[in-house]
DRENTI-624037 format. One record per residue (C-alpha): residue number from 1; residue in one letter; x, y negated, z negated. Coordinates in Angstrom, 3 decimals, always signed. Layout:
+-----+-----+----------+----------+----------+
!   n ! res !        X !        Y !        Z !
+-----+-----+----------+----------+----------+
! NUM !   A !        X !        Y !        Z !
...
+-----+-----+----------+----------+----------+
// end
This chain:
+-----+-----+----------+----------+----------+
!   n ! res !        X !        Y !        Z !
+-----+-----+----------+----------+----------+
!   1 !   M !  +82.494 !  +50.618 !  -95.537 !
!   2 !   R !  +85.154 !  +50.998 !  -92.833 !
!   3 !   L !  +82.475 !  +52.363 !  -90.627 !
!   4 !   Q !  +80.095 !  +49.436 !  -91.180 !
!   5 !   A !  +82.979 !  +46.914 !  -90.304 !
!   6 !   R !  +83.714 !  +48.845 !  -87.039 !
!   7 !   T !  +80.157 !  +48.889 !  -86.293 !
!   8 !   L !  +79.821 !  +45.181 !  -86.985 !
!   9 !   L !  +83.084 !  +44.266 !  -84.762 !
!  10 !   I !  +81.556 !  +46.611 !  -81.991 !
!  11 !   L !  +78.293 !  +44.869 !  -82.048 !
!  12 !   V !  +80.074 !  +41.200 !  -82.027 !
!  13 !   L !  +81.948 !  +42.024 !  -79.125 !
!  14 !   S !  +79.237 !  +43.263 !  -77.220 !
!  15 !   L !  +77.217 !  +40.227 !  -77.816 !
!  16 !   L !  +80.299 !  +37.969 !  -76.905 !
!  17 !   L !  +80.485 !  +40.286 !  -73.644 !
!  18 !   L !  +76.679 !  +39.677 !  -73.121 !
!  19 !   V !  +77.260 !  +35.925 !  -73.591 !
!  20 !   A !  +79.899 !  +35.783 !  -70.940 !
!  21 !   V !  +78.166 !  +37.725 !  -68.608 !
!  22 !   S !  +75.148 !  +35.898 !  -68.886 !
!  23 !   N !  +77.323 !  +32.445 !  -68.683 !
!  24 !   A !  +78.939 !  +33.840 !  -65.323 !
!  25 !   D !  +75.727 !  +34.507 !  -63.987 !
!  26 !   T !  +74.183 !  +30.967 !  -64.709 !
!  27 !   Q !  +77.346 !  +29.418 !  -63.128 !
!  28 !   S !  +76.691 !  +31.481 !  -59.598 !
!  29 !   G !  +74.340 !  +30.515 !  -56.722 !
!  30 !   A !  +73.221 !  +31.292 !  -53.368 !
!  31 !   I !  +73.995 !  +29.970 !  -49.894 !
!  32 !   T !  +71.506 !  +30.696 !  -47.514 !
!  33 !   G !  +70.862 !  +29.244 !  -43.888 !
!  34 !   R !  +69.883 !  +30.066 !  -40.265 !
!  35 !   V !  +71.836 !  +30.132 !  -37.047 !
!  36 !   S !  +70.568 !  +28.943 !  -33.976 !
!  37 !   L !  +71.375 !  +27.323 !  -30.683 !
!  38 !   T !  +69.232 !  +25.009 !  -28.423 !
!  39 !   T !  +70.034 !  +25.860 !  -24.987 !
!  40 !   P !  +70.431 !  +22.976 !  -22.009 !
!  41 !   S !  +66.874 !  +23.718 !  -20.972 !
!  42 !   G !  +65.455 !  +22.993 !  -24.527 !
!  43 !   D !  +64.773 !  +26.577 !  -25.654 !
!  44 !   V !  +65.738 !  +27.416 !  -29.448 !
!  45 !   I !  +67.448 !  +30.772 !  -29.687 !
!  46 !   Y !  +68.007 !  +32.192 !  -33.107 !
!  47 !   G !  +71.268 !  +33.872 !  -33.528 !
!  48 !   D !  +70.460 !  +37.620 !  -34.074 !
!  49 !   W !  +73.469 !  +40.086 !  -35.253 !
!  50 !   V !  +75.762 !  +37.003 !  -35.709 !
!  51 !   R !  +78.482 !  +37.458 !  -38.262 !
!  52 !   V !  +78.653 !  +34.867 !  -40.699 !
!  53 !   F !  +81.636 !  +34.220 !  -42.811 !
!  54 !   L !  +81.981 !  +32.511 !  -46.325 !
!  55 !   T !  +85.450 !  +31.594 !  -46.668 !
!  56 !   T !  +87.321 !  +29.749 !  -49.312 !
!  57 !   A !  +89.429 !  +27.126 !  -47.284 !
!  58 !   P !  +88.783 !  +25.422 !  -43.990 !
!  59 !   L !  +90.119 !  +25.927 !  -40.867 !
!  60 !   D !  +92.033 !  +23.653 !  -38.298 !
!  61 !   I !  +89.440 !  +22.935 !  -35.253 !
!  62 !   P !  +90.938 !  +22.459 !  -32.213 !
!  63 !   T !  +90.029 !  +19.212 !  -30.219 !
!  64 !   V !  +88.318 !  +19.841 !  -26.847 !
!  65 !   D !  +88.741 !  +16.992 !  -24.166 !
!  66 !   L !  +85.381 !  +17.104 !  -22.113 !
!  67 !   E !  +85.328 !  +13.372 !  -21.647 !
!  68 !   S !  +88.142 !  +13.582 !  -18.627 !
!  69 !   V !  +86.642 !  +16.667 !  -17.146 !
!  70 !   D !  +84.325 !  +16.070 !  -13.793 !
!  71 !   V !  +84.668 !  +19.988 !  -12.630 !
!  72 !   S !  +82.410 !  +22.335 !  -14.074 !
!  73 !   I !  +84.938 !  +25.223 !  -13.795 !
!  74 !   E !  +87.523 !  +22.762 !  -15.889 !
!  75 !   R !  +85.072 !  +22.014 !  -18.336 !
!  76 !   R !  +84.262 !  +25.850 !  -19.216 !
!  77 !   S !  +88.069 !  +26.581 !  -19.389 !
!  78 !   R !  +88.269 !  +24.101 !  -21.938 !
!  79 !   I !  +85.823 !  +25.026 !  -24.101 !
!  80 !   N !  +86.908 !  +28.645 !  -23.714 !
!  81 !   T !  +90.438 !  +27.746 !  -24.516 !
!  82 !   G !  +89.296 !  +25.819 !  -27.706 !
!  83 !   H !  +87.121 !  +28.644 !  -28.879 !
!  84 !   L !  +90.066 !  +31.110 !  -28.400 !
!  85 !   E !  +92.423 !  +28.707 !  -30.408 !
!  86 !   F !  +89.809 !  +28.458 !  -33.090 !
!  87 !   F !  +89.542 !  +32.394 !  -33.440 !
!  88 !   R !  +93.204 !  +32.481 !  -33.445 !
!  89 !   H !  +93.378 !  +30.065 !  -36.303 !
!  90 !   F !  +90.569 !  +32.294 !  -37.981 !
!  91 !   S !  +92.532 !  +35.661 !  -37.331 !
!  92 !   R !  +95.872 !  +34.354 !  -38.907 !
!  93 !   Q !  +93.915 !  +32.856 !  -41.811 !
!  94 !   Q !  +91.842 !  +35.933 !  -42.500 !
!  95 !   R !  +94.752 !  +38.054 !  -43.368 !
!  96 !   E !  +95.469 !  +35.775 !  -46.394 !
!  97 !   T !  +94.473 !  +37.113 !  -49.508 !
!  98 !   G !  +91.091 !  +35.485 !  -51.043 !
!  99 !   Y !  +90.156 !  +33.901 !  -47.749 !
! 100 !   I !  +87.141 !  +35.613 !  -46.797 !
! 101 !   Y !  +84.924 !  +35.655 !  -49.920 !
! 102 !   D !  +82.069 !  +37.459 !  -47.956 !
! 103 !   S !  +80.385 !  +38.113 !  -44.756 !
! 104 !   K !  +77.126 !  +38.816 !  -43.680 !
! 105 !   L !  +75.111 !  +39.596 !  -40.363 !
! 106 !   T !  +72.168 !  +37.343 !  -39.400 !
! 107 !   R !  +68.484 !  +38.955 !  -39.162 !
! 108 !   P !  +66.534 !  +38.533 !  -35.814 !
! 109 !   D !  +65.378 !  +35.298 !  -36.930 !
! 110 !   G !  +68.960 !  +33.860 !  -37.466 !
! 111 !   T !  +68.889 !  +33.803 !  -41.323 !
! 112 !   F !  +71.569 !  +34.904 !  -43.651 !
! 113 !   A !  +72.151 !  +35.147 !  -47.317 !
! 114 !   F !  +74.934 !  +34.897 !  -49.960 !
! 115 !   H !  +73.820 !  +35.365 !  -53.464 !
! 116 !   G !  +75.868 !  +35.380 !  -56.728 !
! 117 !   V !  +78.402 !  +32.961 !  -55.371 !
! 118 !   P !  +80.705 !  +31.368 !  -57.974 !
! 119 !   V !  +80.846 !  +27.740 !  -58.613 !
! 120 !   G !  +83.374 !  +26.236 !  -55.950 !
! 121 !   Q !  +83.860 !  +24.512 !  -52.377 !
! 122 !   Y !  +83.148 !  +27.266 !  -49.613 !
! 123 !   Y !  +83.090 !  +26.964 !  -45.679 !
! 124 !   V !  +80.374 !  +28.880 !  -43.791 !
! 125 !   V !  +82.351 !  +30.043 !  -40.507 !
! 126 !   V !  +81.020 !  +31.722 !  -37.291 !
! 127 !   T !  +83.510 !  +32.038 !  -34.582 !
! 128 !   F !  +84.313 !  +34.135 !  -31.409 !
! 129 !   P !  +83.144 !  +36.577 !  -30.152 !
! 130 !   T !  +79.792 !  +35.031 !  -31.336 !
! 131 !   M !  +77.529 !  +34.275 !  -28.333 !
! 132 !   I !  +74.074 !  +32.989 !  -28.122 !
! 133 !   A !  +72.345 !  +32.827 !  -24.933 !
! 134 !   G !  +75.480 !  +33.506 !  -22.847 !
! 135 !   F !  +77.373 !  +30.389 !  -24.780 !
! 136 !   K !  +80.152 !  +30.895 !  -27.095 !
! 137 !   C !  +79.334 !  +29.510 !  -30.683 !
! 138 !   A !  +81.604 !  +28.215 !  -33.455 !
! 139 !   W !  +80.809 !  +26.679 !  -36.590 !
! 140 !   Q !  +82.489 !  +25.603 !  -39.875 !
! 141 !   A !  +80.295 !  +24.005 !  -42.370 !
! 142 !   G !  +81.610 !  +22.849 !  -46.036 !
! 143 !   V !  +79.346 !  +24.083 !  -48.980 !
! 144 !   A !  +79.559 !  +23.281 !  -52.629 !
! 145 !   V !  +78.347 !  +25.527 !  -55.126 !
! 146 !   T !  +77.759 !  +23.669 !  -58.256 !
! 147 !   G !  +75.991 !  +25.934 !  -60.556 !
! 148 !   K !  +72.761 !  +28.366 !  -60.526 !
! 149 !   Q !  +71.343 !  +26.660 !  -57.249 !
! 150 !   D !  +70.316 !  +27.443 !  -53.634 !
! 151 !   V !  +72.485 !  +25.841 !  -51.177 !
! 152 !   V !  +70.879 !  +25.645 !  -47.571 !
! 153 !   V !  +72.665 !  +25.314 !  -44.433 !
! 154 !   E !  +71.480 !  +25.239 !  -41.020 !
! 155 !   L !  +74.248 !  +26.098 !  -38.056 !
! 156 !   N !  +72.727 !  +24.578 !  -35.073 !
! 157 !   N !  +74.001 !  +22.178 !  -31.929 !
! 158 !   E !  +74.142 !  +19.292 !  -34.631 !
! 159 !   N !  +77.026 !  +20.791 !  -36.264 !
! 160 !   M !  +78.633 !  +23.058 !  -33.951 !
! 161 !   A !  +82.732 !  +22.934 !  -34.647 !
! 162 !   L !  +83.225 !  +23.294 !  -30.638 !
! 163 !   P !  +80.970 !  +22.632 !  -27.780 !
! 164 !   A !  +79.246 !  +25.778 !  -26.609 !
! 165 !   Y !  +78.495 !  +24.126 !  -23.198 !
+-----+-----+----------+----------+----------+
// end
């Protein structure tokens, strides 16, 4: 009798574990996307071998004032300073436990994918030293995973965290 009770208990616990794992899987999704930059001449260049981070908190994005600049060298200097400050924010934050959920490298067509992402709010971050077509690139896009779904994120000129040129 004891052997049957023990076997039954193991069977019930195994089924509960299976249900828990199954429920966890149905509560995770995927975040996929593409990284690209449209150059001043209108060419679309995909971000090949770009490191894309999936983080659990946003970064402060520095303000880059380009309105009051007339000189090209000063404009580049302000853009470079903004990118450096954004990178510094990232460097400090990445040391915090749990800040970086995952990271991926893009493929030659600029695509990336994070699979099995639990429900929650995340941020897709690209920062220095990322360069596309000779321009510094930085993004931070908020993404909400609400269940077993695919969330698509396009990182392009329209949603850059800082100007590239």
